[in-house]
C-alpha positions as CSV (number, residue, x, y, z in Angstrom):
1,M,-78.5,-34.3,130.7
2,S,-80.1,-36.7,132.8
3,I,-83.8,-36.4,134.5
4,A,-82.4,-36.1,137.9
5,Y,-79.7,-33.5,137.0
6,G,-82.1,-31.4,135.4
7,R,-84.7,-31.4,138.4
8,D,-81.5,-30.5,140.8
9,L,-80.5,-27.6,138.4
10,I,-84.3,-26.5,138.6
11,R,-84.1,-26.5,142.3
12,R,-80.8,-24.5,142.6
13,R,-81.9,-21.8,140.3
14,A,-85.4,-21.8,142.5
15,V,-83.6,-21.4,145.9
16,R,-81.2,-18.6,144.1
17,W,-84.1,-16.7,142.9
18,G,-86.1,-17.0,146.1
19,I,-83.1,-15.7,148.0
20,F,-82.8,-13.0,145.6
21,V,-86.4,-11.8,145.9
22,A,-86.1,-11.9,149.7
23,V,-83.1,-9.7,149.9
24,G,-84.6,-7.3,147.4
25,L,-87.9,-6.9,149.5
26,A,-85.8,-6.9,152.6
27,L,-83.7,-3.9,150.9
28,A,-86.6,-2.2,149.7
29,A,-88.2,-2.1,153.2
30,C,-85.2,-0.9,154.8
31,G,-84.7,2.0,152.2
32,R,-88.3,3.0,152.8
33,F,-88.0,2.9,156.8
34,A,-84.7,5.1,156.4
35,Y,-86.7,7.9,155.1
36,E,-89.2,7.8,157.8
37,R,-89.2,10.4,160.5
38,R,-90.2,9.9,164.2
39,E,-93.0,12.1,165.1
40,A,-92.5,15.1,167.5
41,W,-95.4,13.8,169.7
42,R,-93.7,10.7,170.5
43,S,-90.5,12.6,172.2
44,E,-93.1,14.9,174.0
45,L,-94.9,11.9,175.2
46,E,-91.9,10.1,176.5
47,S,-90.6,13.4,178.1
48,R,-93.7,14.0,180.1
49,C,-94.0,10.6,181.1
50,M,-90.4,10.3,182.4
51,S,-90.5,13.7,184.2
52,S,-94.0,13.1,185.6
53,G,-92.7,10.2,188.0
54,A,-95.1,8.0,186.7
55,V,-92.5,5.3,186.2
56,Q,-90.1,4.7,188.9
57,M,-86.6,2.7,188.2
58,S,-86.1,-0.5,190.0
59,R,-84.8,-3.7,189.6
60,Y,-87.8,-4.5,187.4
61,V,-87.7,-1.2,185.4
62,Q,-84.1,0.3,184.1
63,R,-83.4,3.0,181.8
64,T,-81.2,2.0,178.8
65,N,-79.6,4.1,175.9
66,A,-81.5,5.9,173.2
67,I,-82.5,4.1,170.3
68,N,-82.0,6.1,167.1
69,G,-82.9,4.6,163.7
70,P,-82.7,3.1,161.6
71,G,-85.1,5.6,160.0
72,G,-87.8,7.0,162.6
73,C,-87.6,3.6,164.6
74,G,-86.6,4.0,168.4
75,M,-87.1,5.9,171.4
76,D,-85.5,8.8,173.6
77,Y,-85.7,7.0,176.7
78,P,-86.2,3.4,176.3
79,L,-87.1,1.2,179.4
80,R,-86.2,-2.7,179.7
81,V,-88.9,-4.1,181.8
82,A,-88.8,-7.1,183.4
83,A,-92.2,-7.2,185.3
84,Q,-94.9,-5.0,185.8
85,S,-96.9,-4.3,188.8
86,H,-94.0,-3.9,190.9
87,G,-92.6,-7.0,190.1
88,A,-95.6,-9.2,190.8
89,V,-96.0,-10.2,187.1
90,S,-93.0,-10.9,185.1
91,Y,-92.3,-11.1,181.4
92,S,-90.9,-14.3,179.8
93,R,-88.2,-12.1,178.7
94,P,-87.5,-8.6,179.3
95,Q,-89.2,-6.0,176.8
96,T,-88.2,-2.8,175.8
97,L,-90.9,-0.1,176.1
98,A,-91.5,3.4,175.8
99,C,-92.3,5.1,179.1
100,Q,-95.9,5.6,178.5
101,M,-96.6,2.1,177.9
102,V,-95.4,1.0,181.4
103,P,-98.0,2.3,183.7
104,T,-100.7,1.8,180.9
105,V,-99.8,-1.9,181.3
106,D,-99.5,-1.8,184.9
107,R,-103.2,-0.4,185.2
108,W,-104.4,-3.1,182.5
109,I,-103.0,-5.8,184.5
110,D,-104.2,-4.4,188.0
111,N,-107.7,-3.5,187.2
112,A,-108.6,-6.0,184.1
113,V,-106.3,-9.2,184.2
114,Q,-106.1,-10.0,187.7
115,P,-109.5,-9.7,188.8
116,A,-110.7,-11.7,185.7
117,A,-108.1,-14.4,186.5
118,Q,-109.7,-14.5,189.8
119,R,-113.3,-14.5,188.8
120,W,-112.9,-17.1,185.7
121,L,-109.9,-19.0,186.9
122,G,-109.7,-18.8,190.7
123,A,-105.8,-17.9,190.3
124,T,-103.3,-15.0,189.8
125,V,-101.4,-14.2,186.7
126,V,-97.7,-14.1,187.6
127,E,-96.0,-14.3,184.2
128,V,-96.9,-12.6,180.8
129,K,-95.5,-14.2,177.6
130,A,-95.0,-11.2,175.2
131,G,-93.1,-9.0,172.5
132,S,-92.6,-5.3,172.1
133,F,-89.8,-3.4,170.3
134,A,-89.0,-4.0,166.6
135,C,-88.1,-2.0,163.9
136,R,-90.5,-2.8,161.2
137,G,-93.7,-2.1,159.6
138,M,-97.1,-2.8,160.2
139,V,-98.0,-6.5,159.4
140,G,-100.9,-6.9,157.0
141,G,-101.5,-3.2,156.4
142,S,-102.4,-2.0,153.1
143,R,-100.4,1.1,153.6
144,A,-96.5,0.8,154.5
145,R,-96.6,2.6,157.6
146,M,-94.4,1.9,160.7
147,S,-95.7,-0.3,163.5
148,E,-96.1,1.2,166.7
149,H,-93.6,-1.6,167.8
150,A,-90.9,0.5,166.0
151,Y,-91.4,3.0,168.8
152,G,-91.9,0.8,172.0
153,N,-95.4,1.9,171.9
154,A,-96.8,-1.6,171.5
155,L,-96.9,-4.9,173.4
156,D,-97.8,-8.2,171.9
157,V,-99.5,-10.7,174.4
158,F,-99.3,-14.4,173.5
159,A,-100.0,-16.2,176.8
160,F,-100.7,-15.7,180.4
161,V,-99.0,-18.0,183.2
162,L,-101.0,-18.5,186.4
163,N,-99.7,-19.1,190.2
164,N,-101.0,-22.8,189.8
165,G,-98.9,-23.6,187.1
166,Q,-101.4,-23.4,184.3
167,T,-100.6,-21.4,180.9
168,V,-103.7,-19.5,179.2
169,V,-102.6,-19.5,175.3
170,V,-104.5,-16.8,173.3
171,R,-104.0,-19.1,170.2
172,Q,-105.3,-22.0,171.9
173,D,-107.7,-21.1,174.4
174,W,-109.5,-17.9,172.8
175,R,-112.4,-20.1,171.4
176,G,-114.9,-22.2,173.0
177,D,-117.1,-22.3,176.0
178,T,-114.4,-22.6,178.5
179,R,-113.3,-20.5,181.6
180,E,-110.1,-20.0,180.0
181,A,-111.8,-18.5,176.8
182,G,-114.0,-16.2,179.2
183,F,-111.0,-15.0,180.8
184,L,-109.1,-14.0,177.6
185,R,-112.3,-12.6,176.2
186,E,-112.7,-10.4,179.2
187,V,-109.1,-9.1,179.7
188,F,-109.3,-8.4,175.6
189,I,-112.3,-6.1,176.0
190,R,-111.0,-4.4,179.1
191,A,-108.1,-3.4,177.4
192,C,-110.0,-1.3,175.2
193,D,-110.5,0.9,178.3
194,H,-106.8,1.0,178.7
195,F,-105.0,1.3,175.2
196,T,-106.0,3.5,171.9
197,T,-105.6,0.2,169.9
198,V,-106.3,-3.4,170.6
199,L,-106.4,-6.1,168.0
200,G,-106.9,-9.8,168.6
201,P,-108.1,-13.1,167.2
202,G,-111.0,-12.5,164.6
203,Y,-109.7,-9.4,163.3
204,N,-107.2,-10.7,161.0
205,T,-105.2,-13.8,160.2
206,F,-102.1,-11.7,161.5
207,H,-103.7,-11.7,165.0
208,Y,-105.0,-15.4,165.4
209,D,-102.5,-15.7,168.2
210,H,-101.8,-12.8,170.2
211,F,-103.3,-9.3,171.7
212,H,-101.8,-6.6,170.2
213,L,-102.0,-3.6,172.7
214,D,-100.7,-0.1,171.8
215,L,-100.8,3.9,172.4
216,A,-101.1,5.0,169.0
217,R,-102.2,8.6,168.2
218,H,-105.3,7.8,165.8
219,D,-106.4,11.7,166.0
220,A,-105.4,15.1,166.9
221,R,-107.5,15.0,170.6
222,W,-106.5,11.5,171.4
223,T,-110.3,10.4,171.5
224,R,-110.2,7.7,168.9
225,R,-110.0,4.1,169.8
226,V,-109.4,1.4,167.5
227,C,-110.9,-2.1,169.0
228,R,-111.0,-5.3,166.7
229,P,-112.9,-7.5,166.9
230,R,-115.6,-4.7,168.3
231,P,-116.1,-5.6,172.1
232,E,-120.1,-6.0,171.4
233,T,-119.4,-8.9,169.0
234,I,-117.4,-10.7,171.7
235,Q,-119.5,-13.1,173.8
236,L,-118.4,-14.5,177.0
237,P,-119.1,-18.0,177.8
238,Q,-122.2,-18.9,179.6
239,L,-120.5,-20.5,182.5
240,V,-120.5,-19.5,186.3
241,P,-116.8,-18.3,187.0
242,P,-115.6,-20.2,190.2
243,T,-115.2,-16.7,191.9
244,A,-118.4,-14.9,190.5
245,G,-120.0,-12.4,192.9
246,F,-116.8,-11.3,194.6
247,G,-117.8,-7.7,194.5
248,W,-116.6,-6.7,191.2
249,G,-119.8,-7.2,189.3
250,F,-118.6,-9.0,186.2
251,G,-119.0,-12.3,184.6
252,R,-122.9,-12.8,185.7
253,Q,-125.6,-13.0,183.3
254,D,-127.6,-10.1,184.9
255,N,-124.8,-7.8,185.0
256,P,-122.8,-8.1,181.6
257,I,-119.3,-6.8,181.3
258,R,-120.3,-4.3,179.1
């Protein structure tokens, strides 16, 4: 047997073993998720949200069929969301979200994202590049728990597109002493006031390029919040934002954000 033939045989066997291992892991994961059950509070929360009128159906937000499975994955009242804030901020592609996420994202955008964009960048956010529903487990977790994405209860934000054509990308703009970094850090910190889980760059290697926002139930009273990295460890760039002092009081050295 020639050396070349021997090497080719080894490569083919390695590929076969790699495929075998990958398929085995995937089947193991599917088997685990197949036995997961959706907690009762999720359906109750969705139902209360839908009946409260907090979300109005429109050309931007539409009901879709219930998603049941595999396992506990899914939602009773999934919403197809093409844009937030009454259509003012679109998604790069429509997102599938549970009802409670929609008004929460609206409040974050209206009360945190847009003011920060004006202060730091002198612009308005018109599009968010994001991801949402996915039936999978938590990435990087030490325990095999289902991700909040599996219930439409989470949003991953990768970038913001401004009305001047600029795109602020979490992966490349989070670090440094730039206005873009100031904007991203402020909206991250402010997200901790709206969501029960906020994860981003500096937490672990799995969140280096996006913000993870969700409404997970961390305790029975809904009081515990998880914000990583911790807001108090995040420093805003020492720059004077282009629209500082427009009445919000943030971004100035004599009036820190938190």
